[in-house]
DOKOL-958396 format. One record per residue: y, x, z of N, C-alpha, C in turn. Coordinates in steps of 0.1 Angstrom, whole numbers, plus 5000, padded with zeros to 4 digits. Atoms other than C-alpha are relative to their C-alpha. Layout:
! DOKOL-958396
YXZYXZYXZ;...
***
This chain:
! DOKOL-958396
500749945012617930315150499750155002;500449874997615930635152500350094988;499549915011617630905130499250135000;500849875000615031175138499150014988;501049985011613031325110498650005006;501450004996609231315111499750145007;500249864994609331695119500550005014;499450004986611631635149499149915009;500950084991609331355162498850085003;501249924997606431585158500250115010;499749904991608131855177499949955015;499950064986608431615207498649965005;501350064996604831485207498850094997;501149915004602631755191500150145006;500049864994601632095205500850094990;499249905008604032365193499150124996;500949895004601032605189499850014985;500250005014600632495153501350054993;498949955007602932695131500249924987;499750075012604632545100500750094990;499449935011605532695067501449944997;498850075004608232435061500249885009;499850134993609832125075499949884991;500250115010608931925044499249895005;500850124997607731575050499549944987;500650065012605331445023499649865003;500450154999604531075016498749974993;501250025008601631124993499850114990;500249905010600231324964499049954990;500950035011598431304931499950124991;500249895009596931574910500650135006;499549884994598831904915501349985007;498750024994601931734930499949935013;499850074987602931634965501349924998;498850085000605531354969500750015013;499150004988608431374993501249924997;498850085002611531164998501250104999;498949925003614531324982501349935004;498650064998618331254983500049864995;499850145005619330894980498749924999;501250075000615730784986499150034987;500849975012614530934953498850085003;501249934998611031064951500050144994;500149865005610631444948498550024996;501349965004607631574929499950155002;500149864997606631914943498750064995;501249935005604232134924499350085011;500649944989601732234950499150124996;500849885003600532594944499350065012;500749964988599132614979498749935002;501250084999596532344977499449985014;500450024986596432295015499250125004;500749874998595332665017498650004993;501249995008592832654988499049905002;501050114996591332324999500049904989;500050115010592432064973499850054986;500349945013590832224943499949894989;500050115010590431884926501449935000;498750074999594131804933500049905011;499950104989595431544956499549864995;500550145002593531214957499449984986;500750015013591331274927499249875000;500650145000590030924917498550005003;501550004997586331024917499750045014;500349974986586531174951500449895009;499650114992588530884965499049894999;501050105002585930644950498850035008;501249964992583030834966500249985015;499750034986584730825000500049865003;500050154997585430454998498749944999;501450065001581930374986499250035012;500849964988580330575014500549945013;499450064988582730445041499649865001;500450144999581730095032498549985004;501450014997578030175038499650065014;500349934987577830435067501150105002;499049904997580530635084499450115008;500649904991578530815111498749945006;501250034992575030815126499550125007;500349874994574631185136498650054994;501249955006572231395116499050065010;500949954990570731515149499249885006;500750124994569431155156499249944989;500750065011568431015122500250084987;499849945013568031115086500849894991;499450085010570430975060500250094987;500149935012570831075024501150114997;498949925003574231245024499850155001;500249864999573531595037498850064992;501149955007570131615021500350014985;499649995015571531524986501050114998;499049905002574431754991499350144999;500749885000572132045000499250024987;500750005012569931964970500950044988;499149975011572931964947500650135000;499549864998574332284961498950104994;501149915005570932454953499949994985;500250025015570732304918501250044992;498849985008574332344907500650145001;499249894997575732654923499350145000;500849885000572932914921499550045014;500549974986572132904959498649945002;501350064999568532804952499150055011;500849944990567133044978500549975014;499350024987569332915006499749865006;500050134993569132645033501449995007;498750024996572232495047500149945014;499650074988573732405081501549964998;498750055003576732175076500950005012;499049994990579932215096501249914997;498750075003583432065098501150094996;498949915003585432375091499450144997;500449865002585332745081499750075013;500249934987585632855117498649965005;501350044995582532655126498950074991;501049935009580632805096499950155005;500149864995581533155109499250005013;500850004988580333065144498549984998;501550025003577032945130499450124995;500549885005576633265111499850115010;500149904989577333485141498849975009;501150044991574933285163498650024993;501349985007572233295136499750155000;500349865001572633675132499550065013;500549954987572333745169498649945004;501350064997569433505173498850074993;501149945009567433645144499750145002;500249854999568034015149499850045015;500049964986568234015187500950125003;499149894998571034265184501549945002;498750054996574634225197501250034991;498849945007576934425174500349944986;499650045013578934315144501050114994;499049925007580834525118500949914992;499050085008584034365103501050104995;499049915007587034495084501449965003;498650024997590734535091500649924990;499450095009592834265076499249874998;500850115001589934025077500449895009;499750114992590433675090498949904998;501250085001587433455097500149865008;499850124993588833175119500650025014;499249994988590333085152499349975013;500850014987587533015177499750155005;500149874994586733305200499050094993;500949915007583733435181500650044987;499449975013585633415148501250105002;498949914997588633585164499550145002;500649874997586333865176499750084988;500349935013585433955140501250004991;498850015008589033905127501050105006;498949924995592034135129501149935007;498950074995594433865138499749935013;500150074987595033715173499250085011;500949934990592833975190500750025013;499349964987595434085216500249885009;499750124992596033725227498949955008;501150074994592533645238498950095005;501049914994590933945254499649955014;501049935008588233995264499349914991;500750075010586433895233498650034999;501449975003582833885222499950144994;500249865005581634235216498550045001;499149905006580734485206500249964985;499650025014582534455172500750134996;499349895006583534755151500849964988;499150035012586234755124500150134992;499749895009586534975093501249944991;499050045009589434965068499449924988;500450075012589234705040500350084988;499749925011589034875006501249954992;498850045006592634824995500550104990;499649905010593335004962501550025000;498549985001597134944963500550095011;499649914988597335124997499350135000;500849885000594935404988501050124998;499249885001596435754992499350114992;500749905008593835934970499749944987;500550055013592635904934498949905003;500950114997590435594931498650045003;501449954998587135774928499850065013;500149934986587835984959500149895011;499850114990589135674978498749925002;501350084999585935474970498950085006;501149914994583635764978500250025015;499749984985585335825012499849875007;500350134993585235445020498549985002;501450024999581535435013499450095010;500549914991580935745033500349965015;499650054987582835595063499149895004;500950114998580735285060498650055004;501449944998577435485058499950075014;500049934987578435695088499949895012;500050104990579135385109498649935002;501250074999575935215100498850095004;501049904995573835525105500150025015;499849984986575335555140499649885008;500150124992575135195151498949904995;500950105006572335025131498949955011;501050044990570035015162500449875007;499550124993572234745178500949914991;499150075010573934615146499349874994;500650125005573134245139500449974985;499550045013575334195108501350074996;498749965006578234315086500649874994;499350125005580734045078501250044992;498949965008583234085050500449884990;499650095011585333875026500050074987;500049935013584833944989501450024995;498549985003588633904986500749955013;499350044988590833915016500949884998;499250125001592433575022501450025007;498849984992594933585050500550155000;499649864999594933965049500850054988;499249955011596733985015499549974986;500550035013594733844986499750134993;500449865005593034184980498649994996;501550015004589834174959499350135003;500749884997587234414971499450064987;500749945012586034674944498549965001;501450045001582534574933499150105007;500949904994581034904944500050005015;499950014986582234844979499049905006;501050114996580334514983498650044997;501449955003577334674966499550105010;500449904990577434954991499649935013;500350084988577534705020498649944999;501350065001574534525006498950115000;501149905001572534844999499850065014;500249944986573134985035499549895009;500650114991572334645051498550004997;501450005004569034645032499350135006;500649884995568435005042499750005015;500149994985568934955079499549865006;500550124994567634595083501149925007;498850074994571134455090500349884991;499650125008572234105079501350024993;498749995008574934085052500649864999;499350135000577333795059501250014991;498950005009579733715031500849875003;499150114997582733495040500649954987;499550065013583333275009500849875003;499350124996585433015028501149974990;498850025009588533075006499650024985;500349965014586833214975499049914993;501150085005584232944971500449884991;499950135008583732644948500950014988;499449995013585032764915501350085000;498649955000588332924927500150134992;499949875006587433264913499550004986;500650015013585933144880498550015000;501450034998582433134894499949915012;500150084989581032904919500450075013;499749924989581233184944500450144996;499649875004582933524943498950104999;501149905000579733714950499350014987;500650015013578533604916500750094990;499349905008581133834900499550145003;500249864995579934134921498550044999;501449965001576134114916499350035013;500649984987575334104953499349885005;500850114995572933884972500050005015;499850004986574133825007498949925007;501050074993571733705034500649875005;499350124994574333455048501349994993;498750035006577333285032500749895007;499250114994580033085049500949934990;499350085009581632805031500949895007;499150114995584432545036501149974990;498850025008587932485022499849914988;500150085012587432374986498849914999;501350075001584132214994500149854999;499950154999585331855001501349944996;498750055005588731814984500949955012;499250044988590331785019499349945011;500850064989587631615039499550125008;500449884992586631835068498550035000;501449975002583331985057499950154996;500349875004581932335055498550025001;501449974999578532505056499850155003;500649864999576632815066498749994993;501249995008574132895040499350135003;500849884998571333145047498749994992;501250005007568333255028498949935009;501050084992565333035038499250095009;500849914992563433335051500850045013;499249974988566333405076500149875008;499850124993566933045085498849955007;501350044994563232995093499950065014;500249934987563633235122501049945011;499050064990566433015139499249885006;500850094993564632815165500749865001;499550144999565032435165500749985013;499250034988567732335190500950125004;499249884996569332685191501549984995;498650045005572432525173500049864996;499950145004573632185163501449955000;498650055001576631955160499949854999;499950155001577631585164500349964986;499450045013579431565130499450074988;500449925011577531815109499349914989;500650095011576631655075500549865001;499550145000578831355081499949934987;500350065013578031105054501249984991;498850015009581631045042500450134995;499649875004582431415041499050054990;501049955010579131485023500249934986;499850075013579931214997501250064993;498949945006583331374991499650144994;500449875005581731714987499149994987;500850025012579231584962500849964988;499050045010582031424942500850124995;499349885003583931754944499250094991;500849925009581031944929500049954986;500050065013580931694900501350034992;498749985007584631734893500250154997;499749865002584732114897499150064989;501049945009581632194876500550034986;499549985013583232144842501350084999;498749935000586432314853499850155001;500249854997584832654862500250084988;499949915012584632784826501550014996;498649995004588432724823500850095009;499249944990589532904854500550144996;499649865003589533264841501050014989;499050005011591433184809501349965006;498750044994594033004829500650115009;499549894992594233284854500550124992;499549885009594533554827501449964994;498750045005597433354812501150015011;499149994989599133324846500450145003;499749864997598733694853500850074990;499249945011600133784819501549975001;498650044998603233584825500750065012;499449944988603733714860500350154998;499749865002603334074849501150034990;498949995009605734024821501449975007;498750054994608433834841500450095011;499749934987608234054872499850154998;500349865002607634394855501050095005;499049914995610934544865500649955013;499550054988611434354897499950115011;500049904991612434604924499249975013;500750044988610734404952498549964998;501450035003607434344935499250134999;500849885000604934614943498749994993;501350015006601634474931499749854997;500550145004600234164913498550014998;501449995000596534114917499449865002;500750134998593933834917498650014996;501350035004590533704911499949854997;499950145004590433374892501449955004;498850064995593033134906500350035014;499549944987593633344937500950124996;499149905005596733544928500950045011;499149954989598733764952501150094994;498949925004602133904946500550085013;499549934989602834184971501450054999;498649985001606434224979500450125010;499749884993608034554991501550015000;498549974999611534685001500350094988;499949925013611134934972498650054996;501349965005608335044950499550135004;500449864997608335404960499350005014;500549994987607835354997498949905003;501050114999605735034994500149935014;499850064987607234915027499949844999;500150145002606234545031501449935003;498750065000609134295027499849855003;500350144997608133975045501349915002;498850084998611733865052500549954986;499650045013612533855015499049894995;500950105004609333655009500349875006;499650134994610533395034501249944992;498950055008613733365014499549944987;500550055013611833324981499249875002;500750124998609533064996500949885002;499050114998612432845008500749974987;499350035013614232884975499149934990;501050065009611032794956499849855003;500250134996610632484976501249914996;498850075005614232384968499949974985;500250035014613132414932498749924998;501250095000610132184940498750074996;501349935001607432454940499750055014;500549964987605432504971499050124999;500849884999604032854977500050045015;500149944987602833025009499750145000;500149864999602433375021498750045007;501049944992599733605035500350155001;499749864999599333975042501150035009;498949974991601533975072501449944995;498850065005604033755053500650074988;499449935011604634005025499449974987;500750035012602333864999500149854997;500050145005603133544979498749974994;501350035005599833374972500049874992;500150115008599133134944498649954999;501350065000596132904947500049864995;499850145005596732604925498749924999;501250085002594332314922499350044986;500749965013591632384895500349904989;499850105010592632064877501450024994;498749985005596132204870499950034985;500049975014597032224833500850134998;499349885003598332544817501549985000;498550045001601732374811500549995014;499550024986602032274848500050135007;500149874993600932614861501150094995;499049915005603232814838501449955003;498750064995606132574847500350055014;499849964986605632654884500250155001;499849865000605333024877501450044995;498649975005608533024857501149975010;499050044990610432844884499950105012;500149904990609033094910500750134996;499549875005609933394889501649994999;498650025001613433254883500750025014;499549994986613933224921499950155005;500149864996612633574926501150094994;498949925007615133714901501349975005;498750044995617933514915500350065014;499849944987617433674949499750155001;500349865000616934034939501250085005;
***
Protein backbone atom coordinates (compact mmCIF):
# COMPACT_ATOMS: atom_id res chain seq x y z
CA UNK A 1 0.00 0.00 0.00
CA UNK A 2 1.34 3.40 -0.99
CA UNK A 3 1.28 5.75 2.02
CA UNK A 4 2.74 8.68 0.11
CA UNK A 5 0.76 11.89 -0.10
CA UNK A 6 -0.06 13.35 -3.48
CA UNK A 7 2.50 16.08 -2.82
CA UNK A 8 5.18 13.49 -2.14
CA UNK A 9 4.33 11.62 -5.32
CA UNK A 10 4.48 14.91 -7.20
CA UNK A 11 7.92 15.64 -5.77
CA UNK A 12 9.16 12.41 -7.33
CA UNK A 13 7.75 12.81 -10.84
CA UNK A 14 7.25 16.55 -11.42
CA UNK A 15 9.90 19.19 -11.95
CA UNK A 16 10.90 20.93 -8.76
CA UNK A 17 11.13 24.27 -10.56
CA UNK A 18 7.45 24.95 -9.76
CA UNK A 19 7.15 26.55 -6.33
CA UNK A 20 4.23 25.76 -4.04
CA UNK A 21 2.48 27.97 -1.50
CA UNK A 22 1.27 24.94 0.48
CA UNK A 23 1.23 21.13 0.53
CA UNK A 24 -2.56 21.12 0.46
CA UNK A 25 -4.20 18.46 -1.72
CA UNK A 26 -7.61 19.45 -3.07
CA UNK A 27 -10.22 17.07 -4.45
CA UNK A 28 -12.61 19.57 -6.00
CA UNK A 29 -14.29 22.92 -5.56
CA UNK A 30 -17.55 24.77 -5.81
CA UNK A 31 -18.23 28.49 -5.64
CA UNK A 32 -15.71 30.19 -3.32
CA UNK A 33 -14.68 26.91 -1.67
CA UNK A 34 -12.01 24.33 -2.36
CA UNK A 35 -12.54 20.82 -1.01
CA UNK A 36 -9.79 18.81 0.64
CA UNK A 37 -9.68 15.61 2.62
CA UNK A 38 -9.48 16.29 6.34
CA UNK A 39 -8.90 14.10 9.40
CA UNK A 40 -10.77 10.81 9.50
CA UNK A 41 -11.72 11.21 5.84
CA UNK A 42 -13.95 14.20 6.51
CA UNK A 43 -14.16 16.84 3.81
CA UNK A 44 -12.61 20.22 4.55
CA UNK A 45 -14.22 23.28 2.97
CA UNK A 46 -11.53 25.91 2.45
CA UNK A 47 -12.54 29.46 1.62
CA UNK A 48 -10.41 30.35 -1.39
CA UNK A 49 -9.40 34.01 -1.24
CA UNK A 50 -6.65 33.42 -3.82
CA UNK A 51 -8.88 32.31 -6.74
CA UNK A 52 -6.00 30.53 -8.46
CA UNK A 53 -4.17 33.89 -8.56
CA UNK A 54 -7.20 36.01 -9.56
CA UNK A 55 -8.33 33.48 -12.18
CA UNK A 56 -11.54 31.84 -10.90
CA UNK A 57 -13.58 35.04 -10.72
CA UNK A 58 -16.79 33.05 -11.23
CA UNK A 59 -15.80 30.67 -8.44
CA UNK A 60 -14.95 27.03 -8.87
CA UNK A 61 -16.95 25.06 -11.43
CA UNK A 62 -19.63 27.67 -12.07
CA UNK A 63 -22.52 25.74 -13.65
CA UNK A 64 -22.90 28.12 -16.61
CA UNK A 65 -19.20 27.90 -17.42
CA UNK A 66 -19.18 24.11 -16.99
CA UNK A 67 -22.18 23.80 -19.31
CA UNK A 68 -20.55 25.98 -21.97
CA UNK A 69 -17.38 23.87 -21.84
CA UNK A 70 -19.32 20.62 -22.08
CA UNK A 71 -21.50 21.83 -24.94
CA UNK A 72 -18.55 23.08 -26.96
CA UNK A 73 -16.41 19.98 -26.26
CA UNK A 74 -19.17 17.82 -27.71
CA UNK A 75 -19.08 19.81 -30.99
CA UNK A 76 -15.49 20.86 -31.62
CA UNK A 77 -12.39 20.79 -29.42
CA UNK A 78 -9.73 21.99 -31.84
CA UNK A 79 -9.28 22.87 -35.48
CA UNK A 80 -6.67 25.68 -35.35
CA UNK A 81 -7.74 29.23 -36.10
CA UNK A 82 -4.77 29.47 -38.47
CA UNK A 83 -6.31 26.83 -40.73
CA UNK A 84 -10.08 27.38 -40.66
CA UNK A 85 -12.67 29.78 -39.27
CA UNK A 86 -14.98 28.66 -36.48
CA UNK A 87 -17.34 30.77 -34.42
CA UNK A 88 -15.64 30.72 -30.99
CA UNK A 89 -12.94 33.41 -31.28
CA UNK A 90 -15.04 35.57 -33.62
CA UNK A 91 -18.01 35.59 -31.24
CA UNK A 92 -15.74 36.15 -28.24
CA UNK A 93 -14.08 39.16 -29.88
CA UNK A 94 -17.47 40.58 -30.84
CA UNK A 95 -18.74 40.18 -27.28
CA UNK A 96 -15.60 41.72 -25.80
CA UNK A 97 -16.13 44.75 -28.01
CA UNK A 98 -19.82 44.97 -27.19
CA UNK A 99 -19.76 44.31 -23.44
CA UNK A 100 -16.48 45.65 -22.08
CA UNK A 101 -15.92 48.99 -23.79
CA UNK A 102 -13.11 47.78 -26.06
CA UNK A 103 -14.99 48.69 -29.22
CA UNK A 104 -11.92 50.25 -30.89
CA UNK A 105 -9.74 47.16 -30.41
CA UNK A 106 -8.93 43.99 -32.31
CA UNK A 107 -7.81 40.85 -30.53
CA UNK A 108 -5.14 38.21 -30.79
CA UNK A 109 -6.07 35.31 -28.51
CA UNK A 110 -3.46 33.46 -26.48
CA UNK A 111 -3.24 30.72 -23.86
CA UNK A 112 -1.79 32.77 -21.00
CA UNK A 113 -0.79 36.18 -19.73
CA UNK A 114 2.81 35.55 -20.63
CA UNK A 115 1.84 34.86 -24.24
CA UNK A 116 -0.25 38.04 -24.28
CA UNK A 117 2.82 40.02 -23.16
CA UNK A 118 5.00 38.39 -25.82
CA UNK A 119 2.45 39.29 -28.48
CA UNK A 120 2.36 42.90 -27.25
CA UNK A 121 6.16 43.23 -27.28
CA UNK A 122 6.40 41.76 -30.78
CA UNK A 123 3.61 44.01 -32.04
CA UNK A 124 5.32 47.10 -30.59
CA UNK A 125 8.67 46.30 -32.16
CA UNK A 126 7.13 45.42 -35.53
CA UNK A 127 4.94 48.51 -35.75
CA UNK A 128 7.43 51.10 -34.47
CA UNK A 129 10.63 49.52 -35.84
CA UNK A 130 12.24 50.54 -32.52
CA UNK A 131 13.99 48.19 -30.05
CA UNK A 132 13.64 49.81 -26.61
CA UNK A 133 11.02 49.31 -23.87
CA UNK A 134 10.43 51.18 -20.64
CA UNK A 135 9.10 49.18 -17.68
CA UNK A 136 8.80 49.71 -13.92
CA UNK A 137 10.48 48.29 -10.84
CA UNK A 138 8.34 45.70 -9.09
CA UNK A 139 6.47 44.94 -12.30
CA UNK A 140 5.90 41.32 -13.23
CA UNK A 141 4.69 40.47 -16.72
CA UNK A 142 5.40 36.76 -17.14
CA UNK A 143 8.03 34.06 -17.29
CA UNK A 144 9.07 33.80 -20.94
CA UNK A 145 12.31 35.53 -21.89
CA UNK A 146 10.67 38.60 -23.40
CA UNK A 147 8.31 38.96 -20.44
CA UNK A 148 11.17 38.50 -17.97
CA UNK A 149 13.12 41.22 -19.78
CA UNK A 150 10.42 43.78 -18.91
CA UNK A 151 9.87 42.39 -15.37
CA UNK A 152 11.87 42.98 -12.20
CA UNK A 153 11.76 39.33 -11.15
CA UNK A 154 14.06 36.55 -12.39
CA UNK A 155 16.29 38.91 -14.37
CA UNK A 156 19.56 37.73 -12.83
CA UNK A 157 18.79 34.08 -13.62
CA UNK A 158 18.47 34.45 -17.38
CA UNK A 159 21.04 36.92 -18.63
CA UNK A 160 21.53 38.07 -21.30
CA UNK A 161 17.96 39.16 -21.90
CA UNK A 162 16.19 41.02 -24.67
CA UNK A 163 17.18 44.66 -24.62
CA UNK A 164 17.41 47.50 -24.38
CA UNK A 165 14.93 47.84 -21.49
CA UNK A 166 14.90 50.72 -19.03
CA UNK A 167 13.31 50.68 -15.58
CA UNK A 168 11.89 53.48 -13.45
CA UNK A 169 10.45 53.21 -9.92
CA UNK A 170 6.76 52.27 -9.71
CA UNK A 171 4.78 55.08 -8.03
CA UNK A 172 4.41 53.59 -4.53
CA UNK A 173 2.74 56.08 -2.19
CA UNK A 174 3.42 53.98 0.93
CA UNK A 175 7.17 54.01 0.30
CA UNK A 176 7.36 57.68 -0.74
CA UNK A 177 9.78 59.78 1.29
CA UNK A 178 8.33 63.17 0.29
CA UNK A 179 4.91 64.80 0.61
CA UNK A 180 2.56 63.31 -1.97
CA UNK A 181 2.43 66.30 -4.30
CA UNK A 182 6.23 66.51 -4.39
CA UNK A 183 6.56 62.74 -4.81
CA UNK A 184 4.16 62.67 -7.78
CA UNK A 185 5.77 65.69 -9.43
CA UNK A 186 9.23 64.15 -9.09
CA UNK A 187 7.98 60.83 -10.45
CA UNK A 188 6.50 62.50 -13.53
CA UNK A 189 9.67 64.55 -14.05
CA UNK A 190 11.78 61.38 -14.00
CA UNK A 191 9.45 59.75 -16.53
CA UNK A 192 9.54 62.83 -18.77
CA UNK A 193 13.33 62.97 -18.65
CA UNK A 194 13.66 59.31 -19.62
CA UNK A 195 11.27 59.62 -22.53
CA UNK A 196 12.82 62.84 -23.78
CA UNK A 197 16.21 61.12 -23.75
CA UNK A 198 15.20 57.79 -25.29
CA UNK A 199 12.09 58.38 -27.42
CA UNK A 200 14.03 58.01 -30.69
CA UNK A 201 14.47 54.27 -30.08
CA UNK A 202 11.60 53.66 -27.61
CA UNK A 203 8.92 51.29 -28.93
CA UNK A 204 6.62 51.21 -25.92
CA UNK A 205 6.06 51.85 -22.23
CA UNK A 206 4.59 48.88 -20.35
CA UNK A 207 3.02 49.26 -16.92
CA UNK A 208 0.48 47.57 -14.64
CA UNK A 209 -2.34 49.86 -13.43
CA UNK A 210 -1.95 48.04 -10.11
CA UNK A 211 1.15 46.04 -9.32
CA UNK A 212 0.25 42.39 -8.95
CA UNK A 213 3.22 40.29 -7.87
CA UNK A 214 5.00 43.50 -6.91
CA UNK A 215 2.77 44.17 -3.90
CA UNK A 216 -0.83 45.04 -4.86
CA UNK A 217 -0.02 48.74 -5.23
CA UNK A 218 -2.53 50.87 -7.18
CA UNK A 219 -0.92 53.48 -9.42
CA UNK A 220 -2.06 57.07 -8.77
CA UNK A 221 -4.29 58.16 -11.64
CA UNK A 222 -2.03 61.11 -12.47
CA UNK A 223 0.88 58.75 -13.07
CA UNK A 224 -0.93 56.64 -15.67
CA UNK A 225 -2.26 59.81 -17.25
CA UNK A 226 1.30 61.13 -17.47
CA UNK A 227 2.42 57.92 -19.18
CA UNK A 228 -0.36 58.27 -21.74
CA UNK A 229 0.33 61.95 -22.36
CA UNK A 230 4.06 61.44 -22.89
CA UNK A 231 3.51 58.39 -25.11
CA UNK A 232 1.21 60.48 -27.30
CA UNK A 233 3.70 63.33 -27.33
CA UNK A 234 6.61 61.19 -28.50
CA UNK A 235 4.78 58.64 -30.68
CA UNK A 236 5.48 55.75 -28.28
CA UNK A 237 3.02 52.88 -27.77
CA UNK A 238 1.31 52.66 -24.36
CA UNK A 239 0.95 49.02 -23.23
CA UNK A 240 -1.21 48.43 -20.16
CA UNK A 241 -0.90 45.03 -18.47
CA UNK A 242 -4.44 44.20 -17.26
CA UNK A 243 -3.75 40.48 -16.84
CA UNK A 244 -4.55 40.50 -13.12
CA UNK A 245 -6.78 43.59 -12.99
CA UNK A 246 -9.12 42.63 -15.80
CA UNK A 247 -12.61 41.25 -16.13
CA UNK A 248 -14.40 43.00 -13.30
CA UNK A 249 -11.93 42.47 -10.49
CA UNK A 250 -11.50 46.19 -9.81
CA UNK A 251 -15.19 47.11 -10.11
CA UNK A 252 -14.91 47.99 -13.81
CA UNK A 253 -14.33 45.60 -16.68
CA UNK A 254 -10.73 46.87 -16.73
CA UNK A 255 -8.75 48.99 -14.29
CA UNK A 256 -7.90 51.64 -16.89
CA UNK A 257 -11.59 52.56 -16.94
CA UNK A 258 -11.10 53.98 -13.42
CA UNK A 259 -8.19 56.11 -14.59
CA UNK A 260 -9.55 57.73 -17.75
CA UNK A 261 -6.67 56.54 -19.93
CA UNK A 262 -6.81 55.04 -23.40
CA UNK A 263 -3.92 52.58 -23.94
CA UNK A 264 -2.81 51.52 -27.39
CA UNK A 265 -2.36 47.90 -26.30
CA UNK A 266 -3.91 45.91 -23.44
CA UNK A 267 -2.82 42.46 -22.27
CA UNK A 268 -5.46 40.14 -20.80
CA UNK A 269 -5.72 36.66 -19.27
CA UNK A 270 -6.37 35.26 -15.73
CA UNK A 271 -10.07 36.03 -15.02
CA UNK A 272 -10.95 35.73 -18.69
CA UNK A 273 -11.90 32.06 -18.82
CA UNK A 274 -12.72 30.96 -15.26
CA UNK A 275 -9.66 28.70 -15.23
CA UNK A 276 -9.49 27.62 -18.84
CA UNK A 277 -6.17 28.67 -20.44
CA UNK A 278 -7.05 31.73 -22.47
CA UNK A 279 -5.73 35.28 -22.75
CA UNK A 280 -5.64 38.03 -25.31
CA UNK A 281 -3.59 40.90 -26.61
CA UNK A 282 -5.94 43.72 -27.58
CA UNK A 283 -4.68 46.62 -29.67
CA UNK A 284 -6.41 49.52 -31.32
CA UNK A 285 -7.42 48.57 -34.84
CA UNK A 286 -5.19 51.29 -36.28
CA UNK A 287 -2.17 49.70 -34.58
CA UNK A 288 -3.12 46.09 -35.29
CA UNK A 289 -3.55 46.93 -38.99
CA UNK A 290 0.21 47.55 -39.21
CA UNK A 291 1.08 44.02 -38.03
CA UNK A 292 1.84 42.05 -41.15
CA UNK A 293 -0.02 38.78 -41.74
CA UNK A 294 2.18 35.88 -40.64
CA UNK A 295 4.35 37.99 -38.32
CA UNK A 296 2.83 36.16 -35.36
CA UNK A 297 0.52 33.21 -34.77
CA UNK A 298 -0.23 30.19 -32.62
CA UNK A 299 -1.59 26.66 -32.80
CA UNK A 300 -4.08 27.00 -29.95
CA UNK A 301 -4.98 30.71 -30.10
CA UNK A 302 -8.75 31.10 -29.90
CA UNK A 303 -9.32 27.44 -28.97
CA UNK A 304 -13.07 26.78 -29.24
CA UNK A 305 -13.50 25.26 -25.75
CA UNK A 306 -11.54 28.07 -24.10
CA UNK A 307 -13.45 30.68 -26.10
CA UNK A 308 -16.75 29.14 -24.98
CA UNK A 309 -15.61 29.30 -21.35
CA UNK A 310 -14.63 32.94 -21.79
CA UNK A 311 -17.98 33.88 -23.32
CA UNK A 312 -19.80 32.20 -20.43
CA UNK A 313 -17.50 34.00 -18.00
CA UNK A 314 -18.42 37.37 -19.51
CA UNK A 315 -22.10 36.54 -19.04
CA UNK A 316 -21.61 35.56 -15.39
CA UNK A 317 -19.34 38.48 -14.50
CA UNK A 318 -21.33 41.26 -16.20
CA UNK A 319 -24.11 41.54 -13.56
CA UNK A 320 -21.58 41.16 -10.72
CA UNK A 321 -19.46 44.21 -11.64
CA UNK A 322 -21.84 46.77 -10.03
CA UNK A 323 -21.56 44.85 -6.72
CA UNK A 324 -17.76 44.68 -6.56
CA UNK A 325 -16.97 48.12 -5.14
CA UNK A 326 -19.60 47.97 -2.39
CA UNK A 327 -18.29 44.56 -1.35
CA UNK A 328 -14.71 45.83 -1.47
CA UNK A 329 -15.55 48.92 0.60
CA UNK A 330 -17.15 46.73 3.26
CA UNK A 331 -14.12 44.41 3.32
CA UNK A 332 -11.71 47.35 3.59
CA UNK A 333 -13.72 48.89 6.42
CA UNK A 334 -13.58 45.67 8.43
CA UNK A 335 -9.85 45.19 7.77
CA UNK A 336 -9.05 48.78 8.76
CA UNK A 337 -11.09 48.40 11.93
CA UNK A 338 -9.79 44.98 12.99
CA UNK A 339 -6.14 45.67 12.15
CA UNK A 340 -5.97 49.35 13.13
CA UNK A 341 -3.62 48.76 16.07
CA UNK A 342 -1.73 45.76 14.74
CA UNK A 343 2.01 46.39 15.11
CA UNK A 344 2.90 44.34 12.02
CA UNK A 345 0.37 45.88 9.61
CA UNK A 346 1.87 48.83 7.78
CA UNK A 347 -0.62 49.52 5.00
CA UNK A 348 -3.97 48.25 3.76
CA UNK A 349 -4.78 49.21 0.17
CA UNK A 350 -6.78 48.02 -2.78
CA UNK A 351 -8.71 48.56 -5.95
CA UNK A 352 -11.99 46.67 -6.02
CA UNK A 353 -11.52 43.06 -4.93
CA UNK A 354 -7.73 43.31 -5.13
CA UNK A 355 -6.74 44.03 -1.53
CA UNK A 356 -3.18 44.08 -0.20
CA UNK A 357 -2.10 44.04 3.46
CA UNK A 358 1.55 45.08 3.69
CA UNK A 359 3.23 43.59 6.74
CA UNK A 360 6.25 45.11 8.46
CA UNK A 361 8.49 44.39 11.44
CA UNK A 362 7.32 47.69 12.92
CA UNK A 363 5.36 50.64 11.60
CA UNK A 364 8.08 53.21 12.11
CA UNK A 365 10.81 51.56 10.04
CA UNK A 366 8.43 49.88 7.55
CA UNK A 367 10.89 47.00 7.16
CA UNK A 368 9.10 44.20 5.23
CA UNK A 369 8.12 41.14 7.28
CA UNK A 370 7.80 38.16 4.90
CA UNK A 371 8.63 35.56 7.57
CA UNK A 372 5.65 36.61 9.67
CA UNK A 373 3.42 36.54 6.58
CA UNK A 374 4.46 32.89 6.04
CA UNK A 375 3.34 32.09 9.58
CA UNK A 376 0.02 33.85 9.04
CA UNK A 377 -0.65 32.10 5.75
CA UNK A 378 -0.05 28.66 7.29
CA UNK A 379 -2.21 29.45 10.30
CA UNK A 380 -4.99 30.83 8.08
CA UNK A 381 -4.97 27.60 6.08
CA UNK A 382 -5.29 25.68 9.34
CA UNK A 383 -8.42 27.81 9.87
CA UNK A 384 -9.64 26.83 6.38
CA UNK A 385 -8.88 30.15 4.68
CA UNK A 386 -6.48 30.17 1.73
CA UNK A 387 -4.51 33.37 1.12
CA UNK A 388 -1.25 33.97 -0.72
CA UNK A 389 1.42 36.66 -0.69
CA UNK A 390 3.13 39.07 -3.06
CA UNK A 391 5.49 42.02 -2.75
CA UNK A 392 8.50 39.87 -1.94
CA UNK A 393 6.35 37.80 0.40
CA UNK A 394 5.51 40.73 2.71
CA UNK A 395 2.03 41.53 1.37
CA UNK A 396 -1.01 39.34 2.05
CA UNK A 397 -3.26 39.67 -0.98
CA UNK A 398 -6.97 38.99 -1.08
CA UNK A 399 -8.55 38.29 -4.47
CA UNK A 400 -11.78 36.40 -3.79
CA UNK A 401 -14.06 35.20 -6.57
CA UNK A 402 -16.52 37.85 -7.65
CA UNK A 403 -19.43 35.52 -6.85
CA UNK A 404 -18.54 35.51 -3.15
CA UNK A 405 -21.25 36.81 -0.80
CA UNK A 406 -20.62 39.50 1.79
CA UNK A 407 -21.22 36.94 4.55
CA UNK A 408 -18.66 34.54 3.08
CA UNK A 409 -16.05 37.25 2.51
CA UNK A 410 -16.39 38.82 5.95
CA UNK A 411 -16.25 35.37 7.55
CA UNK A 412 -12.93 34.76 5.79
CA UNK A 413 -11.60 38.19 6.75
CA UNK A 414 -12.60 37.65 10.37
CA UNK A 415 -10.78 34.32 10.48
CA UNK A 416 -7.70 35.88 8.85
CA UNK A 417 -7.68 38.81 11.30
CA UNK A 418 -8.09 36.44 14.25
CA UNK A 419 -5.00 34.53 13.08
CA UNK A 420 -3.05 37.75 12.60
CA UNK A 421 -3.87 38.88 16.14
CA UNK A 422 -3.10 35.45 17.58
CA UNK A 423 0.43 35.62 16.15
CA UNK A 424 1.32 39.22 17.02
